[in-house]
C-alpha positions as CSV (number, residue, x, y, z in Angstrom):
1,X,-19.6,2.1,-6.0
2,X,-16.1,2.6,-3.7
3,X,-14.6,-0.9,-2.7
4,X,-12.1,-0.9,0.2
5,X,-9.6,-3.5,1.5
6,X,-9.4,-3.0,5.3
7,X,-7.3,-4.1,8.1
8,X,-7.3,-3.6,12.0
9,X,-4.3,-1.6,13.1
10,X,-3.0,-3.8,16.1
11,X,-1.3,-1.2,17.8
12,X,-4.4,1.5,18.0
13,X,-6.7,1.2,21.1
14,X,-10.2,0.3,18.9
15,X,-12.9,1.5,21.2
16,X,-15.9,1.1,18.5
17,X,-18.4,3.0,18.2
18,X,-17.5,5.5,21.0
19,X,-14.8,7.1,18.6
20,X,-17.2,8.1,15.9
21,X,-18.5,10.9,17.8
22,X,-15.1,12.0,18.7
23,X,-13.8,15.4,17.1
24,X,-11.0,14.8,14.9
25,X,-8.7,18.1,14.0
26,X,-7.5,17.6,10.6
27,X,-5.5,19.3,8.3
28,X,-5.4,19.2,4.5
29,X,-2.2,19.5,3.1
30,X,-2.4,19.7,-0.8
31,X,-0.8,22.3,-3.1
32,X,-4.0,22.3,-5.5
33,X,-6.2,25.1,-4.0
34,X,-9.5,23.0,-6.1
35,X,-9.0,19.8,-4.2
36,X,-8.1,21.8,-0.9
37,X,-11.5,23.3,-1.0
38,X,-13.4,20.5,-2.4
39,X,-11.8,18.1,0.4
40,X,-12.8,21.0,2.8
41,X,-16.4,21.3,1.1
42,X,-16.6,17.2,1.8
43,X,-15.8,17.4,5.2
44,X,-18.1,20.6,6.1
45,X,-20.4,19.8,9.2
46,X,-18.3,16.6,10.0
47,X,-16.7,15.5,12.5
48,X,-13.8,16.3,11.0
49,X,-12.8,20.1,12.1
50,X,-10.5,21.0,9.4
51,X,-7.6,23.7,10.8
52,X,-5.8,26.4,8.4
53,X,-2.4,25.1,7.6
54,X,-1.4,28.3,9.8
55,X,-2.6,26.6,13.2
56,X,-0.1,23.6,12.9
57,X,2.4,25.5,13.4
58,X,5.3,24.9,15.8
59,X,5.4,21.3,18.3
60,X,2.7,22.3,20.4
61,X,0.0,22.9,18.0
62,X,1.3,19.5,15.9
63,X,0.3,17.8,19.0
64,X,-3.3,19.1,18.7
65,X,-3.4,17.1,15.2
66,X,-4.8,13.7,14.5
67,X,-5.5,13.4,10.9
68,X,-3.4,14.5,7.7
69,X,-5.7,14.5,4.8
70,X,-3.2,14.7,1.6
71,X,-1.9,13.8,-1.9
72,X,1.0,11.4,-2.8
73,X,3.0,14.3,-4.4
74,X,2.3,16.2,-1.2
75,X,3.2,13.9,0.9
76,X,6.9,13.4,-0.5
77,X,7.1,17.3,-0.7
78,X,5.4,19.2,1.7
79,X,7.6,20.6,4.6
80,X,4.6,21.4,6.5
81,X,3.6,17.8,6.3
82,X,6.8,16.9,7.0
83,X,7.3,19.5,10.3
84,X,4.1,18.2,11.2
85,X,5.4,14.3,11.5
86,X,8.2,15.0,13.1
87,X,6.7,16.8,16.1
88,X,3.7,14.3,16.4
89,X,4.4,11.1,15.1
90,X,1.0,9.3,16.0
91,X,-0.7,11.8,13.4
92,X,-3.1,9.4,10.8
93,X,-2.2,10.2,7.3
94,X,-4.3,9.6,4.2
95,X,-4.2,9.6,0.8
96,X,-6.5,11.2,-1.9
97,X,-4.9,9.6,-4.8
98,X,-5.0,9.9,-8.4
99,X,-5.5,7.2,-10.5
100,X,-2.6,8.6,-12.8
101,X,-0.4,8.8,-10.0
102,X,-1.0,4.9,-8.6
103,X,0.7,3.8,-10.9
104,X,3.7,4.9,-9.8
105,X,2.9,4.8,-6.0
106,X,5.5,3.1,-3.9
107,X,4.7,0.2,-1.3
108,X,6.3,2.0,1.2
109,X,4.1,4.7,1.1
110,X,1.3,2.6,1.0
111,X,2.5,0.8,3.8
112,X,3.2,4.2,5.7
113,X,-0.1,5.6,5.6
114,X,-3.3,4.9,7.4
115,X,-5.4,5.0,4.3
116,X,-5.3,5.7,0.7
117,X,-8.4,5.8,-2.0
118,X,-8.7,6.8,-5.5
119,X,-9.8,11.0,-5.3
120,X,-12.7,9.8,-8.0
121,X,-15.1,9.7,-4.9
122,X,-18.1,11.5,-3.5
123,X,-18.5,13.0,0.5
124,X,-19.7,10.4,1.9
125,X,-17.4,7.7,0.9
126,X,-14.7,9.9,2.0
127,X,-16.0,10.6,5.4
128,X,-17.2,6.8,5.5
129,X,-13.5,5.9,5.1
130,X,-12.1,8.3,7.0
131,X,-14.1,6.9,9.8
132,X,-12.9,3.8,9.9
133,X,-9.2,4.9,9.9
134,X,-10.0,6.9,12.7
135,X,-11.5,3.7,14.8
136,X,-8.0,1.9,14.0
137,X,-8.8,0.3,10.6
138,X,-6.4,0.8,7.6
139,X,-8.1,1.4,4.4
140,X,-7.1,0.8,0.9
141,X,-9.0,1.2,-2.3
142,X,-9.0,-2.0,-3.9
143,X,-8.4,0.0,-6.7
144,X,-5.2,1.5,-6.2
145,X,-4.4,-1.5,-4.8
146,X,-4.4,-3.1,-8.0
147,X,-1.9,-0.4,-9.8
148,X,0.5,-0.7,-7.0
149,X,0.7,-4.3,-7.4
150,X,1.3,-4.4,-11.2
151,X,3.6,-1.3,-11.4
152,X,6.4,-1.9,-13.7
153,X,9.6,-3.4,-11.8
154,X,13.1,-3.8,-12.6
155,X,13.2,-7.5,-13.2
156,X,16.7,-7.9,-11.1
157,X,15.2,-5.9,-7.9
158,X,12.6,-8.7,-7.4
159,X,14.8,-11.9,-8.3
160,X,18.5,-12.7,-8.2
161,X,20.3,-16.0,-8.6
162,X,22.4,-17.3,-5.8
163,X,26.1,-18.0,-6.0
164,X,27.3,-21.6,-5.2
165,X,29.3,-20.8,-1.2
166,X,32.2,-19.2,-1.6
167,X,31.8,-17.8,-5.1
168,X,31.0,-15.4,-6.7
169,X,29.0,-14.5,-10.5
170,X,31.9,-13.6,-12.5
171,X,34.7,-15.5,-10.6
172,X,34.9,-18.8,-12.9
173,X,30.7,-19.4,-12.0
174,X,27.9,-18.3,-13.8
175,X,24.4,-19.2,-13.1
176,X,23.3,-22.2,-15.4
177,X,19.8,-21.8,-14.6
178,X,17.3,-20.8,-16.8
179,X,14.7,-17.9,-15.6
180,X,13.1,-17.3,-18.8
181,X,9.8,-18.4,-17.4
182,X,10.1,-16.1,-14.2
183,X,10.7,-13.2,-16.5
184,X,7.8,-14.2,-18.2
185,X,5.3,-13.9,-15.2
186,X,4.1,-10.1,-13.7
187,X,5.4,-8.3,-11.1
188,X,2.6,-9.5,-9.3
189,X,2.9,-12.9,-10.1
190,X,6.0,-13.0,-9.0
191,X,5.1,-11.8,-5.6
192,X,2.8,-14.4,-5.4
193,X,5.1,-17.1,-6.5
194,X,7.4,-16.1,-3.5
195,X,4.4,-16.9,-1.0
196,X,4.1,-20.0,-2.7
197,X,7.3,-21.1,-2.7
198,X,7.2,-20.2,1.2
199,X,4.2,-22.5,1.6
200,X,1.5,-19.2,2.1
201,X,-2.1,-20.5,1.4
202,X,-4.1,-18.3,-0.9
203,X,-5.9,-16.6,2.3
204,X,-2.2,-15.6,3.5
205,X,-1.2,-14.6,0.4
206,X,-4.7,-12.3,-0.3
207,X,-4.1,-11.0,3.2
208,X,-0.6,-9.9,3.0
209,X,-0.8,-7.9,-0.8
210,X,-4.2,-6.6,0.0
211,X,-5.7,-8.8,-2.6
212,X,-9.3,-10.5,-3.0
213,X,-9.0,-14.6,-3.2
214,X,-10.1,-14.9,-6.2
215,X,-7.3,-12.3,-7.5
216,X,-5.1,-14.9,-5.8
217,X,-6.2,-18.1,-7.9
218,X,-6.2,-16.1,-11.0
219,X,-2.2,-15.6,-10.4
220,X,-1.9,-18.9,-9.3
221,X,-3.6,-20.1,-11.9
222,X,-1.8,-17.9,-14.8
223,X,1.8,-19.0,-12.5
224,X,1.0,-22.2,-13.3
225,X,0.5,-22.4,-16.6
226,X,3.9,-20.1,-17.3
227,X,5.5,-22.3,-15.4
228,X,4.6,-25.7,-16.9
229,X,4.2,-27.0,-13.8
230,X,0.6,-29.1,-12.5
231,X,0.2,-27.8,-9.1
232,X,1.4,-25.1,-6.4
233,X,3.8,-27.6,-4.8
234,X,5.5,-28.0,-8.5
235,X,5.4,-24.4,-8.9
236,X,7.1,-23.7,-5.1
237,X,9.6,-26.8,-6.0
238,X,10.5,-25.0,-9.3
239,X,11.2,-21.5,-7.8
240,X,13.6,-23.0,-5.0
241,X,15.2,-25.6,-7.3
242,X,15.7,-22.5,-9.9
243,X,17.6,-20.3,-7.3
244,X,14.7,-17.5,-7.5
245,X,15.2,-15.4,-4.5
246,X,13.1,-13.0,-3.9
247,X,14.1,-9.3,-2.4
């Protein structure tokens, strides 16, 4: 069974069930013919009318397209996708992502697309997800998002130590704070710690990072243990007092 994290797109005019009966001009862009034909097969007989790529050439044709289904690699490398999005920025982009690709997926990419799910799904699940997307709902696979939020990152991009006003590190000043505890935190825990420092509730953190509240509670528990803090308030104070700032 596939689990989705769904969020309403506030910029999309949601019209409920009426949208379900509208034919959706769709383009499938994938370097792999196996992937292309597989998606075509899944969408056969549905309201998602798959067009040939040559039918999308030119601004006039691009304006008729409502949905692009592609992969992370093709999204970055395909001139056809770049051309369509340039002519018609309102086109919704939906990614089918292999698990191995999710480990390297950029958060910016996740935020820019209308939906992203594991490519190991059946046709019914795909169509259900696409229906949600066309109804103005952003759909992200919980499985994919766990990989995105846990991907390795360079520590310096997440945390920096702020020098006193008027001074720079290396100019007679060096940070004296011990960040060894912070370095023991995972990337996901660092993101949650940032939210704790800002006073966010577990529910707000879950919504912001597309996590289940139960997952947030686990992260908070791990943060408290690693920072030797008795509660979330102490963890937030520790983050602020140790000059931990997040990019």
